[in-house]
A tleap script that builds the chain and sets N, CA, C and O, in Angstrom:
source leaprc.protein.ff14SB
mol = sequence {
  NMET VAL ARG GLY ARG ARG SER ASN ASP LYS
  SER PRO ALA PRO TYR PRO ARG THR ALA ARG
  VAL ASN GLN VAL LEU ARG GLU ILE VAL ALA
  ASP ALA LEU GLU ARG LEU SER ASP ILE ASP
  ASP ARG LEU ARG MET ILE THR VAL THR SER
  VAL ASP THR ALA PRO ASP LEU ARG GLN ALA
  ILE VAL TYR LEU SER SER CLEU
}
set mol.1.N position { -63.227 148.141 -21.175 }
set mol.1.CA position { -62.233 148.719 -20.287 }
set mol.1.C position { -61.704 147.634 -19.375 }
set mol.1.O position { -62.486 146.951 -18.713 }
set mol.2.N position { -60.404 147.461 -19.325 }
set mol.2.CA position { -59.759 146.466 -18.486 }
set mol.2.C position { -59.295 147.145 -17.207 }
set mol.2.O position { -58.623 148.176 -17.236 }
set mol.3.N position { -59.664 146.548 -16.098 }
set mol.3.CA position { -59.264 147.116 -14.815 }
set mol.3.C position { -58.098 146.325 -14.258 }
set mol.3.O position { -58.142 145.095 -14.235 }
set mol.4.N position { -57.085 146.987 -13.823 }
set mol.4.CA position { -55.941 146.344 -13.208 }
set mol.4.C position { -55.893 146.638 -11.729 }
set mol.4.O position { -56.678 147.430 -11.209 }
set mol.5.N position { -54.977 145.999 -11.070 }
set mol.5.CA position { -54.805 146.265 -9.650 }
set mol.5.C position { -54.147 147.610 -9.461 }
set mol.5.O position { -53.340 148.050 -10.281 }
set mol.6.N position { -54.498 148.243 -8.390 }
set mol.6.CA position { -53.833 149.495 -8.045 }
set mol.6.C position { -52.444 149.194 -7.539 }
set mol.6.O position { -52.217 148.150 -6.927 }
set mol.7.N position { -51.517 150.088 -7.784 }
set mol.7.CA position { -50.134 149.843 -7.372 }
set mol.7.C position { -49.985 149.845 -5.859 }
set mol.7.O position { -49.051 149.233 -5.342 }
set mol.8.N position { -50.873 150.513 -5.134 }
set mol.8.CA position { -50.759 150.540 -3.682 }
set mol.8.C position { -51.587 149.452 -3.012 }
set mol.8.O position { -51.607 149.379 -1.784 }
set mol.9.N position { -52.266 148.611 -3.772 }
set mol.9.CA position { -53.067 147.528 -3.220 }
set mol.9.C position { -52.139 146.373 -2.859 }
set mol.9.O position { -51.461 145.820 -3.725 }
set mol.10.N position { -52.113 146.014 -1.577 }
set mol.10.CA position { -51.195 144.971 -1.106 }
set mol.10.C position { -51.762 143.567 -1.257 }
set mol.10.O position { -50.994 142.614 -1.381 }
set mol.11.N position { -53.087 143.410 -1.250 }
set mol.11.CA position { -53.666 142.078 -1.352 }
set mol.11.C position { -53.843 141.697 -2.816 }
set mol.11.O position { -54.313 142.497 -3.625 }
set mol.12.N position { -53.457 140.449 -3.152 }
set mol.12.CA position { -53.622 140.030 -4.541 }
set mol.12.C position { -55.092 139.830 -4.880 }
set mol.12.O position { -55.853 139.269 -4.093 }
set mol.13.N position { -55.472 140.291 -6.045 }
set mol.13.CA position { -56.849 140.114 -6.497 }
set mol.13.C position { -57.046 138.665 -6.920 }
set mol.13.O position { -56.169 138.097 -7.571 }
set mol.14.N position { -58.178 138.049 -6.566 }
set mol.14.CA position { -58.391 136.667 -7.000 }
set mol.14.C position { -58.572 136.611 -8.513 }
set mol.14.O position { -59.266 137.437 -9.106 }
set mol.15.N position { -57.938 135.629 -9.113 }
set mol.15.CA position { -58.071 135.455 -10.546 }
set mol.15.C position { -59.440 134.858 -10.841 }
set mol.15.O position { -59.969 134.106 -10.022 }
set mol.16.N position { -60.021 135.174 -11.990 }
set mol.16.CA position { -61.326 134.583 -12.319 }
set mol.16.C position { -61.284 133.061 -12.305 }
set mol.16.O position { -62.252 132.426 -11.886 }
set mol.17.N position { -60.186 132.465 -12.753 }
set mol.17.CA position { -60.058 131.006 -12.748 }
set mol.17.C position { -60.073 130.482 -11.317 }
set mol.17.O position { -60.746 129.494 -11.023 }
set mol.18.N position { -59.340 131.134 -10.435 }
set mol.18.CA position { -59.296 130.713 -9.040 }
set mol.18.C position { -60.671 130.840 -8.400 }
set mol.18.O position { -61.070 129.973 -7.624 }
set mol.19.N position { -61.388 131.888 -8.708 }
set mol.19.CA position { -62.731 132.069 -8.164 }
set mol.19.C position { -63.659 130.950 -8.640 }
set mol.19.O position { -64.472 130.448 -7.863 }
set mol.20.N position { -63.543 130.561 -9.901 }
set mol.20.CA position { -64.372 129.467 -10.420 }
set mol.20.C position { -64.001 128.147 -9.752 }
set mol.20.O position { -64.881 127.361 -9.400 }
set mol.21.N position { -62.714 127.901 -9.575 }
set mol.21.CA position { -62.259 126.675 -8.910 }
set mol.21.C position { -62.757 126.653 -7.469 }
set mol.21.O position { -63.196 125.612 -6.979 }
set mol.22.N position { -62.692 127.797 -6.788 }
set mol.22.CA position { -63.188 127.873 -5.411 }
set mol.22.C position { -64.666 127.482 -5.346 }
set mol.22.O position { -65.069 126.730 -4.459 }
set mol.23.N position { -65.461 127.980 -6.265 }
set mol.23.CA position { -66.892 127.689 -6.288 }
set mol.23.C position { -67.151 126.210 -6.556 }
set mol.23.O position { -67.996 125.600 -5.901 }
set mol.24.N position { -66.435 125.634 -7.504 }
set mol.24.CA position { -66.626 124.216 -7.837 }
set mol.24.C position { -66.210 123.339 -6.658 }
set mol.24.O position { -66.909 122.383 -6.323 }
set mol.25.N position { -65.087 123.653 -6.030 }
set mol.25.CA position { -64.642 122.877 -4.873 }
set mol.25.C position { -65.633 122.978 -3.723 }
set mol.25.O position { -65.888 121.991 -3.032 }
set mol.26.N position { -66.192 124.167 -3.514 }
set mol.26.CA position { -67.183 124.345 -2.446 }
set mol.26.C position { -68.389 123.441 -2.693 }
set mol.26.O position { -68.892 122.809 -1.764 }
set mol.27.N position { -68.848 123.378 -3.930 }
set mol.27.CA position { -69.990 122.532 -4.265 }
set mol.27.C position { -69.659 121.048 -4.108 }
set mol.27.O position { -70.490 120.279 -3.626 }
set mol.28.N position { -68.460 120.642 -4.507 }
set mol.28.CA position { -68.053 119.236 -4.400 }
set mol.28.C position { -67.967 118.807 -2.938 }
set mol.28.O position { -68.457 117.739 -2.571 }
set mol.29.N position { -67.345 119.639 -2.106 }
set mol.29.CA position { -67.216 119.296 -0.688 }
set mol.29.C position { -68.586 119.275 -0.017 }
set mol.29.O position { -68.859 118.399 0.804 }
set mol.30.N position { -69.444 120.228 -0.358 }
set mol.30.CA position { -70.790 120.254 0.220 }
set mol.30.C position { -71.581 119.007 -0.185 }
set mol.30.O position { -72.293 118.435 0.641 }
set mol.31.N position { -71.466 118.587 -1.429 }
set mol.31.CA position { -72.156 117.369 -1.869 }
set mol.31.C position { -71.619 116.139 -1.141 }
set mol.31.O position { -72.390 115.264 -0.749 }
set mol.32.N position { -70.312 116.072 -0.961 }
set mol.32.CA position { -69.718 114.938 -0.251 }
set mol.32.C position { -70.183 114.906 1.203 }
set mol.32.O position { -70.489 113.837 1.732 }
set mol.33.N position { -70.238 116.062 1.847 }
set mol.33.CA position { -70.723 116.111 3.231 }
set mol.33.C position { -72.187 115.706 3.318 }
set mol.33.O position { -72.602 115.058 4.279 }
set mol.34.N position { -72.961 116.086 2.322 }
set mol.34.CA position { -74.380 115.711 2.306 }
set mol.34.C position { -74.540 114.196 2.195 }
set mol.34.O position { -75.379 113.606 2.876 }
set mol.35.N position { -73.731 113.566 1.331 }
set mol.35.CA position { -73.788 112.105 1.212 }
set mol.35.C position { -73.325 111.425 2.492 }
set mol.35.O position { -73.909 110.426 2.911 }
set mol.36.N position { -72.285 111.958 3.113 }
set mol.36.CA position { -71.763 111.367 4.346 }
set mol.36.C position { -72.701 111.571 5.532 }
set mol.36.O position { -72.645 110.811 6.499 }
set mol.37.N position { -73.558 112.581 5.472 }
set mol.37.CA position { -74.469 112.840 6.585 }
set mol.37.C position { -75.488 111.714 6.746 }
set mol.37.O position { -76.103 111.593 7.806 }
set mol.38.N position { -75.678 110.881 5.709 }
set mol.38.CA position { -76.542 109.710 5.841 }
set mol.38.C position { -75.904 108.670 6.761 }
set mol.38.O position { -76.602 107.885 7.403 }
set mol.39.N position { -74.578 108.671 6.818 }
set mol.39.CA position { -73.840 107.717 7.642 }
set mol.39.C position { -73.654 108.261 9.057 }
set mol.39.O position { -73.829 107.530 10.032 }
set mol.40.N position { -73.304 109.535 9.170 }
set mol.40.CA position { -73.021 110.153 10.463 }
set mol.40.C position { -73.900 111.396 10.626 }
set mol.40.O position { -73.728 112.379 9.905 }
set mol.41.N position { -74.824 111.351 11.559 }
set mol.41.CA position { -75.770 112.451 11.754 }
set mol.41.C position { -75.101 113.754 12.185 }
set mol.41.O position { -75.678 114.825 11.993 }
set mol.42.N position { -73.914 113.693 12.754 }
set mol.42.CA position { -73.233 114.908 13.197 }
set mol.42.C position { -72.871 115.819 12.031 }
set mol.42.O position { -72.680 117.020 12.220 }
set mol.43.N position { -72.776 115.262 10.840 }
set mol.43.CA position { -72.398 116.055 9.668 }
set mol.43.C position { -73.566 116.844 9.084 }
set mol.43.O position { -73.360 117.672 8.197 }
set mol.44.N position { -74.774 116.606 9.558 }
set mol.44.CA position { -75.942 117.307 9.030 }
set mol.44.C position { -75.904 118.803 9.324 }
set mol.44.O position { -76.478 119.590 8.571 }
set mol.45.N position { -75.250 119.202 10.384 }
set mol.45.CA position { -75.251 120.597 10.804 }
set mol.45.C position { -74.014 121.365 10.332 }
set mol.45.O position { -73.760 122.469 10.814 }
set mol.46.N position { -73.250 120.808 9.407 }
set mol.46.CA position { -72.045 121.467 8.895 }
set mol.46.C position { -72.348 122.091 7.542 }
set mol.46.O position { -72.964 121.469 6.677 }
set mol.47.N position { -71.905 123.332 7.374 }
set mol.47.CA position { -72.077 124.068 6.125 }
set mol.47.C position { -70.708 124.487 5.603 }
set mol.47.O position { -69.869 124.963 6.367 }
set mol.48.N position { -70.484 124.313 4.318 }
set mol.48.CA position { -69.254 124.799 3.688 }
set mol.48.C position { -69.487 126.266 3.355 }
set mol.48.O position { -70.320 126.590 2.508 }
set mol.49.N position { -68.748 127.159 4.027 }
set mol.49.CA position { -68.981 128.581 3.816 }
set mol.49.C position { -68.173 129.129 2.649 }
set mol.49.O position { -68.672 129.954 1.884 }
set mol.50.N position { -66.929 128.680 2.503 }
set mol.50.CA position { -66.121 129.152 1.380 }
set mol.50.C position { -64.900 128.260 1.208 }
set mol.50.O position { -64.585 127.430 2.061 }
set mol.51.N position { -64.227 128.453 0.092 }
set mol.51.CA position { -62.987 127.751 -0.213 }
set mol.51.C position { -62.002 128.779 -0.723 }
set mol.51.O position { -62.354 129.642 -1.528 }
set mol.52.N position { -60.778 128.691 -0.261 }
set mol.52.CA position { -59.717 129.606 -0.690 }
set mol.52.C position { -58.599 128.772 -1.299 }
set mol.52.O position { -57.874 128.081 -0.584 }
set mol.53.N position { -58.459 128.836 -2.615 }
set mol.53.CA position { -57.471 128.051 -3.340 }
set mol.53.C position { -56.232 128.893 -3.608 }
set mol.53.O position { -56.326 130.082 -3.911 }
set mol.54.N position { -55.069 128.259 -3.491 }
set mol.54.CA position { -53.818 128.935 -3.813 }
set mol.54.C position { -53.784 129.247 -5.309 }
set mol.54.O position { -54.391 128.530 -6.105 }
set mol.55.N position { -53.077 130.313 -5.698 }
set mol.55.CA position { -53.019 130.672 -7.127 }
set mol.55.C position { -52.494 129.562 -8.032 }
set mol.55.O position { -52.868 129.491 -9.203 }
set mol.56.N position { -51.624 128.689 -7.496 }
set mol.56.CA position { -51.116 127.592 -8.321 }
set mol.56.C position { -52.022 126.360 -8.278 }
set mol.56.O position { -51.708 125.339 -8.892 }
set mol.57.N position { -53.145 126.449 -7.555 }
set mol.57.CA position { -54.177 125.412 -7.454 }
set mol.57.C position { -53.679 124.119 -6.804 }
set mol.57.O position { -54.295 123.069 -6.986 }
set mol.58.N position { -52.591 124.175 -6.061 }
set mol.58.CA position { -52.065 122.976 -5.407 }
set mol.58.C position { -52.677 122.734 -4.037 }
set mol.58.O position { -52.743 121.594 -3.578 }
set mol.59.N position { -53.121 123.788 -3.390 }
set mol.59.CA position { -53.693 123.660 -2.053 }
set mol.59.C position { -54.956 124.492 -1.954 }
set mol.59.O position { -55.133 125.478 -2.670 }
set mol.60.N position { -55.821 124.077 -1.058 }
set mol.60.CA position { -57.046 124.834 -0.809 }
set mol.60.C position { -57.393 124.739 0.667 }
set mol.60.O position { -57.152 123.720 1.314 }
set mol.61.N position { -57.955 125.806 1.183 }
set mol.61.CA position { -58.459 125.833 2.545 }
set mol.61.C position { -59.974 125.861 2.442 }
set mol.61.O position { -60.547 126.718 1.769 }
set mol.62.N position { -60.620 124.911 3.121 }
set mol.62.CA position { -62.079 124.836 3.122 }
set mol.62.C position { -62.561 125.360 4.464 }
set mol.62.O position { -62.142 124.878 5.516 }
set mol.63.N position { -63.443 126.349 4.422 }
set mol.63.CA position { -64.001 126.939 5.642 }
set mol.63.C position { -65.365 126.332 5.889 }
set mol.63.O position { -66.220 126.307 5.004 }
set mol.64.N position { -65.561 125.835 7.119 }
set mol.64.CA position { -66.792 125.191 7.504 }
set mol.64.C position { -67.441 125.956 8.650 }
set mol.64.O position { -66.774 126.649 9.418 }
set mol.65.N position { -68.745 125.814 8.742 }
set mol.65.CA position { -69.491 126.400 9.847 }
set mol.65.C position { -70.398 125.311 10.401 }
set mol.65.O position { -70.962 124.515 9.650 }
set mol.66.N position { -70.532 125.285 11.731 }
set mol.66.CA position { -71.436 124.308 12.343 }
set mol.66.C position { -72.262 124.980 13.411 }
set mol.66.O position { -71.853 125.981 14.000 }
set mol.67.N position { -73.431 124.419 13.654 }
set mol.67.CA position { -74.312 124.954 14.686 }
set mol.67.C position { -74.135 124.183 15.968 }
set mol.67.O position { -74.794 124.482 16.964 }
savepdb mol mol.pdb
quit
């Protein structure tokens, strides 16, 4: 059974490809921050919480959290 978007749903559903790209980008940025934390101790307390990629994959917003 294939599920489609409801006609009254205003928010676009994330595409499976976009969701996979978001996950891969989140892991890449987190790994880069981990490597950089050896140079700058301030980066040790930063966590990548999520990534939101545009449907055309040209831009992404990376959400970070710090303590």
